[in-house]
C-alpha positions as a printed Julia matrix, in Angstrom:
98×3 Matrix{Float64}:
   0.09   0.11   -0.11
   1.35   3.42   -1.03
   1.55   6.07    1.58
   1.47   9.62    0.87
   2.21  12.86    2.28
   0.64  16.3     1.47
  -0.42  19.65    3.16
  -3.94  20.06    3.64
  -5.0   23.4     4.6
  -8.92  23.19    5.58
 -11.52  21.29    6.03
 -12.61  22.23    2.32
  -9.34  21.22    1.29
  -9.75  18.08    2.42
 -13.14  17.08    0.97
 -11.95  18.11   -2.6
  -8.36  16.35   -2.2
 -11.08  12.67   -0.68
 -13.13  13.31   -3.7
 -10.17  14.23   -6.48
  -7.92  11.15   -4.95
 -10.92   8.34   -5.68
 -11.68   9.91   -8.87
  -8.59   9.8    -9.91
  -8.2    6.38   -8.72
 -11.19   4.98  -10.23
 -10.96   6.63  -13.4
 -13.98   8.52  -12.5
 -15.38  11.85  -13.72
 -14.71  14.96  -10.72
 -17.95  16.12  -10.0
 -20.1   13.6   -11.84
 -20.76  11.53   -8.76
 -22.17  12.92   -4.81
 -19.91  12.57   -1.9
 -21.36  12.38    1.32
 -19.85  12.89    4.77
 -20.23  11.79    8.55
 -18.3   13.9    11.52
 -16.91  10.65   13.82
 -17.66  11.26   17.39
 -15.88   9.05   20.42
 -17.96  10.35   23.46
 -18.61  13.94   22.99
 -14.98  14.51   20.8
 -15.14  14.66   17.14
 -12.19  11.9    16.26
 -12.66  11.99   11.92
 -14.73  12.98    9.14
 -16.64   9.53    7.4
 -16.54  10.56    3.53
 -18.44   8.33    1.09
 -18.49   9.11   -2.57
 -21.76   7.12   -4.39
 -20.31   6.28   -8.1
 -21.63   4.44  -10.74
 -23.89   1.31  -10.72
 -24.58   1.51   -6.35
 -20.72   1.28   -5.7
 -18.99   2.96   -2.59
 -15.67   4.27   -2.45
 -15.35   6.06    0.52
 -12.71   7.07    3.24
 -12.13   7.95    6.74
 -10.02  10.96    8.3
  -8.35  10.0    11.98
  -7.59  13.13   13.3
  -5.18  11.13   16.45
  -2.75   9.76   13.79
  -3.62  12.53   11.55
  -4.25  10.8     8.13
  -6.75   9.54    5.38
  -7.36   6.01    4.53
  -8.65   5.19    1.24
 -10.55   2.75    0.62
 -12.32   0.51   -2.71
 -16.0   -0.55   -2.94
 -15.06  -4.32   -2.09
 -13.46  -2.68    1.19
  -9.58  -3.24    0.78
  -7.11  -0.27    1.46
  -5.91   0.79   -1.4
  -3.99   4.26    0.26
  -2.65   6.29    3.04
  -1.94   9.96    3.38
  -0.34  11.16    6.19
  -1.2   15.08    6.98
   1.42  17.38    7.44
  -0.68  19.47    9.33
  -4.11  18.91   10.3
  -7.27  21.04    9.49
  -9.37  22.61   12.07
 -12.37  19.92   12.96
 -15.05  23.25   14.23
 -15.12  23.88    9.99
 -16.29  20.64    9.11
 -20.03  21.01   10.53
 -21.0   20.61    7.48
C-alpha cells in the first residue's frame, strides 16, 4: 500500500483532495458523483470524518480522516485499503460542520 504526504489547509481542501484522489484511482469524472460525509465522534469529541463517494452502479468508495494520527485512509468498493495519506498539518475540525 502506498503512503503519501500531503499539506492540506482546511476541511474544504480535505474534501476536494478525497474526491479527486478517489476519482483518479477509479477513473471517474470529478464532480459527476455525489460525495457524503459524517463527522465521527468518540464520546462527545470529534475524532475524524467519514467520506463516501457514491459511484456508478451503486458502488461506494470511502475514506476516513483520523484526527488522532492525522492521516486519511482510502478504501475501494470491496473494502480494500488502497492508499494512506499522512497530513503534514491538521485542518481544524470546527470548520467541518457541513
